[in-house]
N, C-alpha and C positions, 0 to 999 in steps of 0.2 A: 292578486295573487302570480299567479305564472305568465300572465301576458307583461305584469311591470321588471320583471324580473328581464324575459326573453325583449323586452326596449335596458335592457342596461346595459346589458349584452351584449346588442345590437349595438350600442351606439359606446363603449368600451371597442371591443372588433373594428369598425370606423374611427371611429381619432388612432388609436393601433396598424393599419393596414389602407385604410382610404382618406382623409383628410384628418391637417391638427391644423389649430390658429399659429401665427407666428406672425411673434414685433417686428418692426426695424428696429434693430439700435443703433441708426449710424444717418448720415446725409447725404450716402453714397450713389440711392436712387433718388433724388431728390428732382427734378417735381414732384415726377411724377409720385412716387414713396416720405410720401414729406419724414423725418421719424420718429416715429410714433406707433409712425402707424401698423396696425397690424392686416397681414398676409394669410388668406385659404392656402394652403400650401395643396397634393393632387398625388402623393404618397406615391401609387402607381406611375406620373407621368413620364418617371423616362425610363424605366423599361419598358413601356409600348413602340417608344421605336415614331415618334411623330414629331419630333424636338422637329421645332425651327429659328433661326436668327425671330431675333428681337421675343421668343420669348423670355417668359422669367425665368428662372429658378435659384432652391434652396440645395448649397451644395455645404460639409465644414469648408473653413476658411483656413487657406492654409497658415497662417499667417495666426488669428488666436485661437485655435479653433472650434470658436462660435457659428451657426447658424450662420450660414449671407446668405441676402439675396441680389444680384447681378444680372441682364441681361445675358442671353446668352449670343454669341457674336458671328463666330464662326466655330467651323470642320472640319473635321481629319482634313486636311491637306487643300486648303485654305491658305489668303494670307491677308494678315487684315497689319496693317500699315492707321497712321493717322501723318493724317495730315492739315495744316492748317486748320487747324482742329475736326477738321472732314475726316466724317473715314468711310478706311480705299477699303474693302474684298474683294479678294482676285483683276484691282485696279482696277474696278467702279466706283462709284466714290457711290453711295446708301447716300437716302433721304432718312434722314430722324426728322421728324415734327417732333418731340421732344425734347432735345436740345435746348440748348442755351447755352449754340455756338461764340458771341460774345460775351462769355462768361470761360472761355474754353482758348478762346484764342491767339495765334499761336505757337498753338499744345505742337505737338507734332511726335510718333513712336513705327518704331518697325523700319518698312515692312518684319515680319514673323510668318514663320509661316505653324501651321497646327498640324500636331503633331498624333499620329494614329488614336481612335478612343480617347482622344483629348474634349476639351473643348476651348473657347477664348471669350472669357465675358466679361466685361465692363458691365462698371455701374453708370445712371443715366446726368447721374452728375462727377461729370470728368475728373475737371478739376478734385476733385473733396473722394476720391473713390482711390479703397486702397483696391486692383483685380489683378487681373490677365500681364497687366502688362507689369507690375511686379511685382507675382509670383509665377506665373507662368498660365500653360493654358493646365486646363481642371479634365483632371482624367473620369468620361464618362460615368465607372462606377464611383461616384466618388458623389456623388448627385443623388440630392436624399428623395427632390418632389417638386415639381412645374408647380407655378404661383398660380391659380383660376382667379383668385379674384383679390383684388382692397375691397376692405372695408373700414375703414375707419384712421381717428388716434385713438 
């Protein structure tokens, strides 16, 4: 009985403070995360300070208040632009093997500079994503988690 109670307490604590599943509710991260996919989010991730460009982050969307999953693109002081569908950070075109550039051909944005204490986020499906191009950079304190791994629909 004691073992069962301890196991239940550990599972509850893990879900509250460590990991939690989240379902992707839009097509904004396709093809990497199709709508309906579930991801495992790591809640301490943003606080650990090891966030890098390309990491998937979870935050509360300024658009609708729901949890959103997007890709961290740039951080404080960096300049972001999209030039004919190519992501450019600090004047350097970025390799993005998961992006279908033919679907977003002719897309232009920016340049904008990411303010201190913020992260610029984009959906992989640039043509169908509401992201930092619409609502601006996201404050770092708004990040709820980083995505550990996707696991199915």
